Each structure stands twice: as C-alpha cells, then as structure tokens.
C-alpha angles and dihedrals in degrees: 000000000000114000127197143144142247113250127219090270090058096252118143107231134189132171120241123188112224119177092344095309124107110230127192111238127195115213098222109196089183091062113080096188129083109253148348110199137185111263093244093062092068096097093042092057096040093243114204120187112251104171144274125308133186117229132188108221128208095271091055098256119138112225134184116230137175114244128208137195108236140181103230128187107231131160095348098313139074112251132191109242143160117245141181120205129225140169093266137124098221139053122247114210113200131204095258090066088051094060113130089021135099117234117201120183122181113192124198106263094049097273105150130198124179136172119190139045108256115093118217120232100214134095113269119239123196123261098017132143126199131176116192127187120219113223115186122215117211092273093048097257119147121243147162128034123192132197148199128182127246126248137175128321110232120088118311110004113251 
C-alpha cells in the first residue's frame, strides 16, 4: 500500500523513492498515461526511447512529446511503464499506472472517491490517499498491502 495525503490545493500526493531520493508524486486522475517525470530522472529509471506521442494538456492544446520505456519503482516493486519527461520537480502518476490497484482519496469536507471493490476495515481520516495493489493467490483470494508515508510537496521530498 502507498499512503499519502491531499494538500491544501486538493491534489492527492504520495512519496515515491527513486534512486535513493524521495520524490513527491501527484496522482493525476485526469492523466490516462503512466508517468510524467523530471528530466533528471531519466538515467535512474533506465529510460529507453520508444517514440513520439501526442497529448492533450489541461488547457486543451495538443502537444507532441517523446515517450520512453522505463523501469519505475512503485508500491514495493519495479514496474515497466511508459513515461514522458518535462522540466518539473514532481512526478505525475497517471491512471494507467494505477491499473489493478484501488485508489481511495478522502478529501477534507467528507467528499469520498473510490475505485476498486475491496472495502477497508479502518476508520477514515480526512485528507488521506491510499493506493493498494491487488495480488491474487491461486484461488483468487486477495493478499498483501504495502505502505510508505507522505512528505512535503516541492521537488524531491526531504
């Protein structure tokens, strides 16, 4: 399980350790790709050029970007993903990387959003983010959840 929090701007944040450095990551439910990473993380995630993609950004513009296959540490394992790189200080995690996971976001003010089918048996606290991975045993039972704790928002987490 990955645990995080919702900041004052309403962004769900988690911390992901890449190459020994804790990075703030925004879980961007409006981004249907895998990842957008800071340029300087390319060597750390073994980025290999895949091709060009066209993306529609939040203001409606269509932009051309280079995409890369990367090996990205996520939820206690290294996963193959597709990333674009930008001059940013945080990681954007898109919904494609969250496949086979349950995303639960609790915003201050009791607004609740949940994707997945396994209910949690713990008291809810405000402004919390959790990502849980479903691992199926041979008979289809659910098991194992992992966690990290949240930190600050700007650049590498300190």
